[in-house]
N, CA, C and O of each residue as an XYZ file, in Angstrom:
860
protein
N      65.325     28.734      5.461
C      64.247     28.998      4.484
C      64.526     30.348      3.718
O      64.330     30.418      2.505
N      64.984     31.407      4.443
C      65.165     32.631      3.723
C      66.454     32.442      2.781
O      66.439     33.014      1.691
N      67.578     31.660      3.149
C      68.580     31.372      2.297
C      68.283     30.532      1.110
O      68.839     30.674      0.021
N      67.358     29.634      1.388
C      66.931     28.843      0.187
C      66.287     29.764     -0.872
O      66.643     29.704     -2.049
N      65.359     30.593     -0.454
C      64.564     31.505     -1.188
C      65.617     32.495     -1.993
O      65.475     32.654     -3.205
N      66.502     33.043     -1.387
C      67.567     33.883     -2.009
C      68.199     33.088     -3.018
O      68.524     33.597     -4.091
N      68.416     31.777     -2.737
C      69.214     30.890     -3.706
C      68.282     30.726     -5.094
O      68.795     30.629     -6.209
N      67.043     30.714     -4.888
C      66.167     30.426     -6.091
C      66.081     31.640     -6.954
O      65.598     31.565     -8.084
N      66.572     32.851     -6.416
C      66.384     34.141     -7.329
C      67.159     34.073     -8.562
O      66.646     34.383     -9.637
N      68.560     33.622     -8.446
C      69.375     33.625     -9.591
C      69.335     34.872    -10.458
O      69.084     34.781    -11.660
N      69.578     36.023     -9.872
C      69.500     37.252    -10.395
C      68.236     37.912    -10.612
O      68.220     39.050    -11.083
N      67.179     37.301    -10.312
C      65.824     37.781    -10.457
C      65.310     38.582     -9.090
O      65.907     38.422     -8.025
N      64.435     39.244     -9.180
C      63.955     39.911     -7.907
C      63.158     38.941     -7.097
O      63.317     38.839     -5.880
N      62.294     38.222     -7.783
C      61.405     37.251     -7.072
C      61.439     35.948     -7.723
O      61.278     35.995     -8.943
N      61.608     34.802     -7.208
C      61.638     33.589     -7.806
C      60.271     33.203     -8.008
O      59.312     33.829     -7.557
N      60.192     31.941     -8.839
C      58.970     31.409     -9.330
C      58.445     30.298     -8.303
O      59.165     29.593     -7.597
N      57.232     30.286     -8.354
C      56.647     29.080     -7.613
C      57.088     27.690     -8.021
O      57.217     26.749     -7.238
N      57.320     27.653     -9.400
C      57.830     26.485     -9.861
C      59.262     26.122     -9.642
O      59.761     25.070    -10.044
N      59.866     27.014     -9.008
C      61.225     26.737     -8.638
C      61.362     25.981     -7.278
O      62.365     25.340     -6.964
N      60.294     26.117     -6.537
C      60.387     25.537     -5.138
C      60.284     24.056     -5.277
O      59.414     23.564     -5.995
N      61.156     23.312     -4.604
C      61.150     21.824     -4.661
C      61.324     21.262     -3.231
O      62.227     21.675     -2.504
N      60.585     20.465     -2.902
C      60.605     19.850     -1.440
C      62.067     19.385     -0.876
O      62.398     19.552      0.298
N      62.765     18.875     -1.711
C      64.147     18.444     -1.205
C      64.994     19.607     -0.998
O      66.007     19.478     -0.311
N      64.691     20.747     -1.522
C      65.526     21.831     -1.169
C      65.301     22.354      0.149
O      66.168     23.084      0.629
N      64.137     22.057      0.886
C      63.796     22.667      2.095
C      63.444     21.515      3.054
O      62.620     21.687      3.952
N      64.067     20.345      2.861
C      63.970     19.062      3.507
C      63.934     19.271      5.105
O      63.077     18.763      5.828
N      64.887     20.012      5.510
C      64.965     20.331      6.972
C      63.909     21.110      7.547
O      63.600     21.021      8.735
N      63.360     21.860      6.740
C      62.247     22.831      7.274
C      60.850     22.508      6.679
O      59.923     23.317      6.728
N      60.753     21.287      6.118
C      59.540     20.856      5.262
C      58.419     20.655      6.250
O      57.292     20.792      5.773
N      58.500     20.359      7.525
C      57.396     20.347      8.492
C      56.753     21.619      8.729
O      55.549     21.686      8.978
N      57.547     22.687      8.657
C      57.177     23.898      9.084
C      56.781     24.872      7.961
O      56.294     25.978      8.193
N      57.026     24.377      6.697
C      56.791     25.145      5.435
C      55.306     25.060      4.820
O      54.527     24.130      5.029
N      55.074     26.086      4.101
C      53.757     26.159      3.410
C      53.800     27.070      2.203
O      54.642     27.965      2.123
N      52.881     26.842      1.245
C      52.896     27.582      0.172
C      51.429     28.407      0.290
O      50.391     27.809      0.571
N      51.474     29.733      0.062
C      50.202     30.427     -0.108
C      49.928     31.006     -1.406
O      50.790     31.415     -2.184
N      48.559     31.017     -1.611
C      48.056     31.609     -2.882
C      47.117     32.826     -2.619
O      46.133     32.663     -1.898
N      47.373     33.989     -3.154
C      46.516     35.159     -2.910
C      45.298     34.953     -3.656
O      45.297     34.658     -4.851
N      44.219     35.115     -2.926
C      42.873     34.729     -3.513
C      41.969     36.133     -3.582
O      40.937     36.184     -4.250
N      42.412     37.121     -2.912
C      41.839     38.440     -2.919
C      42.588     39.423     -2.115
O      43.536     39.003     -1.452
N      42.290     40.663     -2.086
C      43.273     41.736     -1.330
C      43.104     41.287     -0.007
O      42.032     41.114      0.572
N      44.412     41.086      0.496
C      44.710     40.832      2.053
C      44.269     39.514      2.333
O      44.108     39.230      3.519
N      44.004     38.504      1.319
C      43.568     37.121      1.738
C      44.385     36.108      0.938
O      44.731     36.314     -0.225
N      44.678     34.984      1.640
C      45.528     33.917      0.923
C      45.031     32.584      1.662
O      44.533     32.555      2.787
N      45.240     31.574      0.891
C      44.887     30.207      1.300
C      46.090     29.322      1.162
O      47.004     29.653      0.407
N      46.127     28.330      1.783
C      47.043     27.280      1.895
C      47.017     26.370      0.696
O      46.009     25.729      0.401
N      48.110     26.322      0.026
C      48.060     25.295     -1.295
C      48.799     24.055     -0.710
O      48.396     22.915     -0.941
N      49.812     24.296     -0.003
C      50.650     23.145      0.629
C      50.955     23.503      2.031
O      51.060     24.693      2.327
N      51.111     22.537      2.956
C      51.616     22.873      4.353
C      52.277     21.593      4.931
O      52.015     20.472      4.494
N      53.069     21.808      5.850
C      53.882     20.720      6.518
C      53.075     20.207      7.648
O      51.963     20.658      7.925
N      53.625     19.314      8.249
C      53.049     18.571      9.342
C      52.905     19.257     10.676
O      52.039     18.922     11.485
N      53.879     20.344     10.913
C      53.573     21.084     12.040
C      52.409     21.869     12.031
O      51.751     22.003     13.063
N      52.074     22.418     10.940
C      50.760     23.171     10.798
C      49.588     22.490     10.916
O      48.605     23.040     11.412
N      49.558     21.197     10.467
C      48.422     20.271     10.663
C      48.357     20.053     12.029
O      47.257     20.135     12.575
N      49.432     19.767     12.729
C      49.327     19.416     14.158
C      48.815     20.690     15.059
O      48.271     20.498     16.147
N      49.021     21.938     14.552
C      48.659     23.107     15.220
C      47.064     23.228     15.215
O      46.426     23.691     16.160
N      46.549     22.787     14.119
C      45.130     23.006     13.759
C      44.497     21.694     14.098
O      43.305     21.697     14.402
N      45.159     20.585     14.078
C      44.564     19.303     14.343
C      43.644     18.806     13.236
O      42.671     18.062     13.365
N      44.096     19.315     12.202
C      43.219     18.898     10.822
C      44.249     19.194      9.566
O      45.322     19.783      9.691
N      43.778     18.731      8.478
C      44.241     19.065      7.194
C      44.057     20.567      6.876
O      42.975     21.137      7.019
N      45.070     21.110      6.482
C      45.058     22.784      6.325
C      45.025     23.150      4.940
O      44.883     24.352      4.711
N      45.130     22.345      3.941
C      45.226     22.618      2.602
C      43.823     23.373      2.127
O      42.770     22.790      2.385
N      43.786     24.395      1.579
C      42.645     25.161      1.202
C      42.233     26.181      2.224
O      41.495     27.110      1.898
N      42.679     26.043      3.437
C      42.171     26.828      4.565
C      42.919     28.323      4.407
O      44.052     28.481      3.952
N      42.156     29.226      4.817
C      42.851     30.669      4.749
C      43.871     30.707      5.830
O      43.689     30.128      6.901
N      44.993     31.418      5.544
C      46.093     31.588      6.386
C      45.659     32.215      7.736
O      46.187     31.880      8.797
N      44.652     33.162      7.646
C      44.079     33.887      8.891
C      43.410     32.841      9.904
O      43.057     33.227     11.018
N      43.249     31.565      9.515
C      42.583     30.828     10.500
C      43.601     30.394     11.658
O      43.186     29.851     12.682
N      44.923     30.657     11.446
C      45.846     30.398     12.461
C      45.801     31.512     13.402
O      46.355     31.358     14.490
N      45.198     32.647     13.123
C      45.206     33.820     14.108
C      43.813     34.053     14.768
O      42.790     33.660     14.207
N      43.788     34.672     15.920
C      42.705     35.210     16.543
C      42.080     36.180     15.707
O      42.768     36.815     14.908
N      40.743     36.381     15.812
C      40.068     37.281     15.042
C      40.511     38.715     15.414
O      40.386     39.509     14.482
N      40.936     39.160     16.416
C      41.546     40.484     16.624
C      42.723     40.824     15.872
O      43.054     41.970     15.565
N      43.360     39.717     15.579
C      44.711     40.024     14.789
C      44.632     39.723     13.332
O      45.638     39.807     12.628
N      43.485     39.379     12.859
C      43.377     39.007     11.376
C      43.485     40.236     10.431
O      44.128     40.198      9.382
N      42.744     41.436     10.919
C      43.006     42.722     10.128
C      44.360     43.073      9.856
O      44.642     43.480      8.729
N      45.313     42.962     10.815
C      46.809     43.322     10.661
C      47.377     42.250      9.834
O      48.123     42.587      8.914
N      47.137     41.044     10.024
C      47.668     39.949      9.102
C      47.211     40.251      7.771
O      48.033     40.121      6.864
N      46.019     40.639      7.490
C      45.705     40.995      6.100
C      46.435     42.175      5.470
O      46.683     42.200      4.265
N      46.772     43.145      6.301
C      47.524     44.363      5.636
C      48.871     43.912      5.462
O      49.445     44.359      4.469
N      49.669     42.928      6.390
C      50.922     42.469      6.079
C      50.894     41.589      4.846
O      51.818     41.744      4.047
N      50.070     40.791      4.610
C      49.905     39.790      3.475
C      49.899     40.602      2.281
O      50.660     40.346      1.348
N      49.012     41.649      2.253
C      48.856     42.364      0.933
C      50.199     43.315      0.670
O      50.442     43.784     -0.442
N      50.913     43.504      1.664
C      52.109     44.468      1.280
C      53.270     43.418      0.766
O      54.168     43.794      0.013
N      53.164     42.073      1.243
C      54.065     41.076      0.797
C      53.923     40.932     -0.765
O      54.876     40.970     -1.544
N      52.571     40.758     -1.125
C      52.261     40.489     -2.602
C      52.369     41.820     -3.507
O      52.757     41.795     -4.675
N      51.990     42.948     -2.839
C      51.904     44.227     -3.789
C      53.235     44.806     -3.789
O      53.604     45.286     -4.860
N      54.051     44.857     -2.771
C      55.314     45.734     -2.749
C      56.266     45.273     -3.810
O      56.706     46.118     -4.589
N      56.671     43.886     -3.933
C      56.639     42.894     -2.966
C      57.790     43.103     -1.918
O      58.758     43.837     -2.119
N      57.595     42.452     -0.902
C      58.477     42.431      0.191
C      58.558     41.183      1.157
O      57.700     40.306      1.062
N      59.466     41.101      1.985
C      59.469     39.913      3.073
C      58.788     40.403      4.307
O      58.789     41.581      4.663
N      58.235     39.468      4.904
C      57.553     39.823      6.143
C      57.880     38.785      7.204
O      57.798     37.585      6.942
N      58.293     39.283      8.538
C      58.491     38.383      9.699
C      57.470     38.740     10.703
O      57.301     39.920     11.008
N      56.805     37.824     11.215
C      55.673     37.912     12.194
C      55.986     37.259     13.586
O      56.440     36.115     13.611
N      55.786     37.863     14.592
C      55.758     37.287     15.965
C      54.604     36.972     16.410
O      53.703     37.804     16.302
N      54.366     35.808     16.967
C      52.940     35.264     17.314
C      52.884     34.748     18.814
O      53.933     34.451     19.384
N      51.748     34.651     19.403
C      51.842     34.342     20.695
C      50.410     33.744     20.958
O      49.372     34.321     20.634
N      50.475     32.503     21.591
C      49.118     31.801     21.874
C      49.052     31.818     23.443
O      49.968     31.407     24.155
N      47.863     32.340     23.905
C      47.801     32.359     25.517
C      47.522     30.902     25.938
O      46.872     30.113     25.253
N      48.108     30.609     27.199
C      47.852     29.284     27.790
C      46.632     29.278     28.492
O      46.212     30.291     29.051
N      46.007     28.149     28.500
C      44.748     27.783     29.022
C      44.674     26.343     29.304
O      45.685     25.665     29.120
N      43.488     25.749     29.770
C      43.540     24.332     30.075
C      43.888     23.423     28.979
O      43.179     23.413     27.972
N      44.887     22.679     29.076
C      45.271     21.571     28.176
C      45.967     22.232     26.975
O      46.360     21.592     26.000
N      46.092     23.607     27.124
C      46.791     24.320     25.865
C      47.846     25.178     26.639
O      47.519     26.252     27.144
N      49.157     24.666     26.724
C      50.209     25.641     27.127
C      50.516     26.726     26.303
O      50.248     26.781     25.103
N      51.107     27.627     26.985
C      51.543     28.970     26.374
C      52.303     28.750     25.124
O      53.173     27.893     25.279
N      52.253     29.226     23.995
C      52.836     28.984     22.831
C      53.569     30.325     22.317
O      52.880     31.336     22.179
N      54.892     30.359     22.043
C      55.363     31.444     21.145
C      55.640     31.020     19.683
O      56.097     29.904     19.439
N      55.382     31.850     18.786
C      55.650     31.243     17.381
C      56.276     32.470     16.348
O      56.132     33.678     16.539
N      56.901     31.925     15.375
C      57.464     32.951     14.405
C      56.919     32.465     12.957
O      56.765     31.291     12.620
N      56.682     33.511     12.244
C      56.268     33.308     10.690
C      57.061     34.009      9.784
O      57.343     35.176     10.057
N      57.479     33.494      8.735
C      58.293     34.131      7.702
C      57.365     34.026      6.330
O      56.798     33.001      5.951
N      57.342     35.159      5.751
C      56.564     35.129      4.334
C      57.459     35.717      3.308
O      57.922     36.849      3.444
N      57.727     34.910      2.210
C      58.626     35.292      1.117
C      57.792     35.177     -0.255
O      57.199     34.145     -0.569
N      57.809     36.381     -1.064
C      56.828     36.309     -2.244
C      57.492     35.368     -3.223
O      58.678     35.038     -3.205
N      56.559     34.981     -4.086
C      56.901     34.219     -5.115
C      55.956     34.494     -6.476
O      54.822     34.948     -6.318
N      56.383     34.250     -7.594
C      55.710     34.624     -8.825
C      54.903     33.281     -9.139
O      55.316     32.194     -8.736
N      53.810     33.407     -9.830
C      52.944     32.409    -10.217
C      53.428     31.933    -11.569
O      54.482     32.418    -11.979
N      52.727     30.953    -12.390
C      53.181     30.567    -13.655
C      52.897     31.796    -14.673
O      53.454     31.984    -15.754
N      51.958     32.535    -14.100
C      51.568     33.694    -15.163
C      52.398     35.050    -15.001
O      52.215     36.053    -15.691
N      53.425     34.908    -13.883
C      54.230     35.963    -13.715
C      54.046     37.011    -12.703
O      54.858     37.886    -12.402
N      52.745     36.790    -12.163
C      52.409     37.843    -11.160
C      52.773     37.279     -9.851
O      52.973     36.087     -9.618
N      52.852     38.446     -8.864
C      53.258     37.793     -7.507
C      52.051     37.553     -6.621
O      51.706     38.403     -5.800
N      51.411     36.420     -6.773
C      50.378     35.910     -6.086
C      50.689     34.558     -5.413
O      49.716     33.846     -5.166
N      51.849     34.136     -5.101
C      52.040     33.189     -4.305
C      53.266     33.670     -3.311
O      54.001     34.635     -3.519
N      53.317     32.772     -2.178
C      54.385     32.962     -1.102
C      54.885     31.758     -0.508
O      54.113     30.817     -0.322
N      56.130     31.686     -0.181
C      56.661     30.604      0.450
C      56.761     31.004      1.916
O      57.328     32.050      2.232
N      56.245     30.227      2.771
C      56.226     30.757      4.276
C      56.821     29.667      5.177
O      57.139     28.564      4.734
N      56.951     30.009      6.398
C      57.558     28.973      7.382
C      56.709     29.413      8.869
O      56.582     30.581      9.235
N      56.302     28.510      9.436
C      55.642     28.778     10.918
C      56.226     27.877     11.780
O      55.968     26.686     11.605
N      57.068     28.252     12.808
C      57.542     27.417     13.838
C      57.098     27.986     15.178
O      57.206     29.179     15.462
N      56.576     27.027     16.005
C      56.290     27.417     17.455
C      57.058     26.715     18.338
O      57.507     25.615     18.013
N      57.284     27.219     19.460
C      58.189     26.576     20.560
C      57.245     26.072     21.720
O      56.272     26.679     22.168
N      57.730     24.832     22.122
C      56.876     24.116     23.105
C      55.891     23.141     22.720
O      55.746     22.905     21.520
N      55.179     22.531     23.599
C      54.163     21.610     23.288
C      52.857     22.320     22.780
O      52.425     23.375     23.246
N      52.288     21.596     21.761
C      51.139     22.143     21.198
C      50.028     22.118     21.943
O      49.261     23.079     21.875
N      49.728     20.992     22.811
C      48.560     20.807     23.456
C      47.403     20.588     22.754
O      47.590     20.129     21.627
N      46.209     20.787     23.091
C      44.999     20.500     22.328
C      44.745     21.363     21.192
O      44.684     22.587     21.310
N      44.600     20.761     20.115
C      44.271     21.681     18.884
C      42.963     21.985     18.894
O      42.188     21.279     19.539
N      42.509     23.114     18.158
C      43.379     23.943     17.337
C      44.076     24.921     18.268
O      43.589     25.165     19.372
N      45.225     25.498     17.846
C      45.766     26.735     18.521
C      45.725     27.589     17.639
O      45.959     27.339     16.457
N      45.354     28.967     18.189
C      45.319     30.086     17.384
C      46.176     31.191     18.111
O      46.271     31.201     19.338
N      46.751     32.057     17.363
C      47.701     33.149     17.774
C      47.359     34.466     17.755
O      46.583     34.813     16.865
N      47.756     35.286     18.527
C      47.716     36.741     18.472
C      49.031     37.194     17.675
O      50.132     36.674     17.859
N      48.793     38.166     16.821
C      49.879     38.920     16.108
C      50.499     40.022     17.069
O      49.931     41.106     17.205
N      51.569     39.746     17.669
C      52.139     40.603     18.563
C      53.196     41.626     17.964
O      53.448     42.686     18.537
N      53.751     41.268     16.862
C      54.761     42.233     16.170
C      54.922     41.774     14.769
O      54.797     40.578     14.505
N      55.205     42.698     13.808
C      55.500     42.263     12.649
C      56.445     43.338     12.062
O      56.426     44.516     12.420
N      57.319     42.792     11.073
C      58.469     43.507     10.383
C      58.390     43.274      8.981
O      58.199     42.115      8.610
N      58.515     44.264      8.068
C      58.902     44.085      6.635
C      60.175     44.302      6.111
O      60.736     45.265      6.634
N      60.840     43.703      5.219
C      62.154     43.707      4.948
C      62.119     43.788      3.367
O      61.243     43.192      2.740
N      63.045     44.501      2.773
C      63.098     44.444      1.279
C      63.687     43.270      0.799
O      64.507     42.620      1.449
N      63.220     42.929     -0.526
C      63.724     41.750     -1.148
C      65.163     41.753     -1.638
O      65.758     40.701     -1.873
N      65.716     42.966     -1.789
C      67.027     43.233     -2.261
C      67.612     44.148     -0.911
O      66.956     45.028     -0.354
N      68.894     43.754     -0.558
C      69.354     44.374      0.461
C      69.721     45.831      0.103
O      70.407     46.173     -0.861
N      69.186     46.599      0.983
C      69.369     48.184      0.844
C      68.199     48.887      0.238
O      68.124     50.110      0.127
N      67.273     48.016     -0.153
C      66.075     48.507     -0.915
C      65.004     49.086      0.133
O      65.187     49.009      1.348
N      63.946     49.632     -0.411
C      63.025     50.224      0.319
C      61.843     49.270      0.616
O      61.620     48.268     -0.064
N      61.069     49.672      1.731
C      60.005     48.837      2.146
C      58.693     49.686      2.146
O      58.761     50.913      2.207
N      57.537     49.048      2.080
C      56.271     49.774      2.070
C      55.597     49.320      3.432
O      55.424     48.118      3.635
N      55.266     50.140      4.242
C      54.631     50.026      5.535
C      53.177     49.387      5.207
O      52.394     49.953      4.445
N      52.890     48.192      5.832
C      51.630     47.680      5.514
C      50.527     48.631      6.021
O      50.636     49.187      7.114
N      49.443     48.813      5.198
C      48.316     49.684      5.514
C      47.057     48.913      5.286
O      47.109     47.853      4.662
N      45.928     49.378      5.751
C      44.665     48.802      5.788
C      44.392     48.456      4.159
O      44.557     49.247      3.231
N      43.983     47.225      4.076
C      43.612     46.808      2.792
C      42.155     46.838      2.392
O      41.363     46.935      3.329
N      41.688     46.775      1.240
C      40.290     46.806      0.993
C      39.946     47.728     -0.063
O      40.804     48.136     -0.846
N      38.707     48.086     -0.127
C      38.200     49.170     -1.146
C      38.458     50.431     -0.422
O      38.120     50.686      0.734
N      39.213     51.321     -1.394
C      39.444     52.796     -1.046
C      38.261     53.555     -1.231
O      38.069     54.494     -0.458
N      37.291     53.268     -2.277
C      36.293     54.167     -2.522
C      35.124     53.961     -1.647
O      34.721     52.808     -1.495
N      34.504     54.982     -1.028
C      33.454     54.782      0.020
C      32.277     54.400     -0.599
O      32.092     54.735     -1.769
N      31.461     53.757     -0.002
C      30.128     53.270     -0.630
C      29.227     54.432     -1.021
O      29.230     55.459     -0.343
N      28.497     54.307     -2.038
C      27.556     55.494     -2.461
C      26.464     55.482     -1.571
O      26.050     54.468     -1.010
N      25.906     56.846     -1.421
C      24.920     57.076     -0.553
C      23.556     56.550     -1.132
O      23.265     56.809     -2.300
N      22.774     55.865     -0.387
C      21.440     55.398     -0.858
C      20.466     56.518     -0.749
O      20.241     57.103      0.311
N      19.899     56.791     -1.882
C      18.982     57.957     -1.874
C      17.628     57.379     -2.214
O      16.837     58.140     -2.771
N      17.239     56.102     -1.950
C      16.021     55.628     -2.377
C      14.738     56.298     -1.620
O      13.603     56.414     -2.083
N      15.202     56.703     -0.355
C      13.900     57.324      0.415
C      13.725     58.850      0.281
O      12.758     59.481      0.706
N      14.778     59.350     -0.359
C      14.844     60.935     -0.687
C      13.984     61.329     -1.821
O      13.275     62.332     -1.735
N      14.015     60.500     -3.008
C      13.346     60.832     -4.047
C      12.310     59.844     -4.561
O      12.614     58.711     -4.933
N      10.985     60.359     -4.563
C       9.890     59.509     -4.908
C      10.074     58.983     -6.243
O      10.605     59.638     -7.140
N       9.611     57.730     -6.388
C       9.754     57.101     -7.766
C       8.709     57.631     -8.718
O       7.664     58.063     -8.231
N       8.883     57.643    -10.014
C       7.953     58.006    -10.885
C       6.937     56.878    -11.118
O       7.279     55.704    -11.261
N       5.665     57.309    -11.148
C       4.593     56.448    -11.142
C       4.043     56.278    -12.566
O       4.112     57.171    -13.410
N       3.489     55.068    -12.777
C       3.038     54.706    -14.108
C       1.981     55.791    -14.510
O       1.069     56.179    -13.780
N       2.245     56.222    -15.793
C       1.480     57.395    -16.328
C       2.012     58.753    -16.340
O       1.569     59.685    -17.010
N       3.087     58.783    -15.467
C       3.639     60.315    -15.396
C       4.685     60.494    -16.680
O       5.431     59.589    -17.054
N       4.628     61.551    -17.170
C       5.453     61.939    -18.206
C       6.953     61.888    -17.829
O       7.375     62.331    -16.760
N       7.735     61.314    -18.783
C       9.114     61.172    -18.460
C       9.853     62.540    -18.416
O       9.893     63.276    -19.402
N      10.420     62.837    -17.260
C      11.026     64.101    -17.115
C      10.286     65.122    -16.354
O      10.843     66.106    -15.867
N       8.878     64.852    -16.245
C       7.999     65.589    -15.523
C       8.108     65.420    -14.139
O       8.505     64.298    -13.824
N       7.871     66.217    -13.182
C       7.847     66.072    -11.716
C       6.970     65.124    -11.418
O       5.986     65.005    -12.149
N       7.130     64.313    -10.364
C       6.186     63.164     -9.966
C       5.228     63.936     -9.106
O       5.528     64.912     -8.419
N       3.995     63.368     -9.226
C       2.835     63.839     -8.638
C       3.005     63.613     -7.106
O       3.460     62.540     -6.709
N       2.637     64.639     -6.200
C       2.822     64.428     -4.706
C       2.000     63.257     -4.241
O       0.833     63.080     -4.588
N       2.683     62.457     -3.427
C       1.900     61.331     -2.624
C       0.923     61.937     -1.775
O       1.112     63.043     -1.268
N      -0.188     61.214     -1.585
C      -1.213     61.680     -0.712
C      -0.687     61.603      0.839
O       0.088     60.725      1.217
N      -1.153     62.531      1.603
C      -0.812     62.526      3.099
C      -1.938     61.607      3.816
O      -3.134     61.871      3.936
N      -1.220     60.430      4.270
C      -2.172     59.365      4.979
C      -3.011     59.981      6.003
O      -4.146     59.518      6.114
N      -2.657     60.960      6.788
C      -3.282     61.765      7.733
C      -4.380     62.610      7.428
O      -5.131     62.978      8.330
N      -4.552     62.956      6.246
C      -5.612     63.956      5.789
C      -6.752     63.125      5.069
O      -6.501     62.130      4.389
N      -7.949     63.589      5.266
C      -9.191     63.027      4.825
C      -9.282     63.700      3.342
O      -9.167     64.920      3.216
N      -9.486     62.874      2.275
C      -9.566     63.317      0.930
C     -10.881     64.020      0.865
O     -11.746     63.699      1.680
N     -11.129     64.989     -0.060
C     -12.340     65.456     -0.372
C     -13.173     64.535     -1.447
O     -12.668     63.641     -2.126
N     -14.417     64.895     -1.462
C     -15.184     64.060     -2.506
C     -14.648     64.154     -3.948
O     -14.576     63.155     -4.664
N     -14.322     65.228     -4.302
C     -13.641     65.558     -5.741
C     -12.420     64.649     -5.809
O     -12.327     63.878     -6.764
N     -11.468     64.681     -4.860
C     -10.317     63.850     -4.964
C     -10.693     62.469     -4.920
O     -10.003     61.758     -5.650
N     -11.636     61.860     -4.239
C     -12.046     60.635     -4.245
C     -12.555     60.212     -5.531
O     -12.122     59.157     -5.995
N     -13.454     60.915     -6.203
C     -13.961     60.771     -7.527
C     -12.778     60.622     -8.670
O     -12.801     59.835     -9.617
N     -11.801     61.514     -8.368
C     -10.580     61.559     -9.412
C      -9.823     60.304     -9.361
O      -9.234     59.899    -10.363
N      -9.806     59.632     -8.192
C      -8.921     58.399     -8.089
C      -9.801     57.208     -8.681
O      -9.275     56.098     -8.766
N     -11.023     57.380     -9.063
C     -11.670     56.015     -9.559
C     -11.283     55.793    -11.019
O     -10.982     56.730    -11.759
N     -11.300     54.595    -11.379
C     -11.062     54.128    -12.677
C     -12.066     53.212    -13.102
O     -12.483     52.387    -12.289
N     -12.604     53.252    -14.503
C     -13.592     52.474    -14.948
C     -12.870     51.362    -15.701
O     -12.095     51.627    -16.620
N     -13.136     50.084    -15.297
C     -12.587     48.918    -15.846
C     -13.632     48.233    -16.569
O     -14.702     47.968    -16.021
N     -13.339     47.879    -17.984
C     -14.183     47.065    -18.762
C     -13.533     45.902    -19.249
O     -12.344     45.914    -19.565
N     -14.277     44.870    -19.325
C     -13.852     43.592    -19.908
C     -13.607     43.795    -21.542
O     -13.243     42.844    -22.235
């Protein structure tokens, strides 16, 4: 799969999604998939081979790639995915599925190779997922036990995967700190103090709160 991807480059750093043809990866077709980046650190399956369908026990087109991993490993997968698209770079992942009733222990490897979309941005990836042994009862989900990133050009630099998402902290909610301006208060003037519910109002204060309503 990696040699096929390098052959598609033809002097370019990243090959295009439109360059990928099934007959070019016929021997690995059952294990291959195409990803589409849909958000920072998130990607879904556009195409997937028979082996991936067998692992999940269902059609996986449109499914997020994180569905193949246990929830405890999805954060790290998200970081690796984002580095593949943003750096861009190649990623190799080592996976393990614990054995249990009707589900024998499984070891697997995943390869992620960046691709350009028709718009020229790196939002696609060619991937390969191979597991060793009997699948057992589907679905099978894996722990991410190791990952490695590689440069797309030999001798190039790589970017270590880091936590993805929003870097700007959420703004502080001050709704309880500042009383709202009430109707009738002058704009820019300090708001009138709210009455203390634990204090009994004087007769003068009660009369000041009355309003005369006429039809």
